[in-house]
C-alpha positions as CSV (number, residue, x, y, z in Angstrom):
1,X,81.7,95.4,115.1
2,X,84.3,97.8,115.7
3,X,84.3,99.4,119.1
4,X,86.3,102.9,119.8
5,X,86.7,101.0,123.2
6,X,89.1,98.5,121.8
7,X,92.2,98.7,119.3
8,X,91.4,98.7,115.4
9,X,92.6,95.8,113.5
10,X,95.8,96.7,111.7
11,X,95.2,98.2,108.3
12,X,97.7,95.8,106.7
13,X,96.4,93.9,103.8
14,X,99.5,91.8,103.1
15,X,100.4,93.8,100.0
16,X,103.5,95.3,101.4
17,X,105.1,97.4,98.6
18,X,106.3,100.9,99.4
19,X,106.2,103.3,96.6
20,X,108.7,106.1,96.2
21,X,107.4,108.4,98.6
22,X,107.5,105.5,101.2
23,X,103.8,104.9,101.5
24,X,102.7,101.2,101.4
25,X,100.4,100.6,98.1
26,X,98.6,98.0,100.1
27,X,97.3,99.9,103.4
28,X,98.2,103.2,102.4
29,X,100.3,103.9,105.6
30,X,103.6,105.9,105.5
31,X,106.6,103.7,106.4
32,X,106.9,105.5,109.8
33,X,103.1,104.9,110.6
34,X,103.6,101.1,110.0
35,X,106.8,101.0,112.1
36,X,104.9,102.9,114.8
37,X,101.6,100.8,114.9
38,X,102.6,98.2,117.4
39,X,103.4,100.8,119.8
40,X,100.6,103.2,119.3
41,X,97.9,103.6,121.6
42,X,94.5,102.3,120.7
43,X,93.4,105.9,120.3
44,X,96.2,106.8,118.4
45,X,95.4,103.8,116.2
46,X,92.1,104.9,115.7
47,X,93.0,108.5,114.9
48,X,95.4,107.0,112.3
49,X,92.5,105.0,110.6
50,X,90.4,108.1,110.6
51,X,93.4,109.9,108.9
52,X,93.9,107.3,106.3
53,X,90.2,107.7,105.3
54,X,90.6,111.4,104.8
55,X,94.0,111.1,102.9
56,X,92.3,108.6,100.5
57,X,88.5,108.9,100.6
58,X,88.1,107.6,97.1
59,X,90.4,104.4,97.7
60,X,88.5,101.0,97.9
61,X,90.7,100.0,100.8
62,X,89.6,102.7,103.2
63,X,86.8,104.6,101.4
């Protein structure tokens, strides 16, 4: 069970291929978000997870 008191698991699904807009086709993060993930606070990571759900509501990985 995910608790907002801890950090989320990385959205990475090991399908690391960027499209022409530098968005990963696996986890749907932008290149700069992938690079920053390790230095983000838990709160920032959760915010990105929430943002991915808003950006791609019908995608099977986040929807």
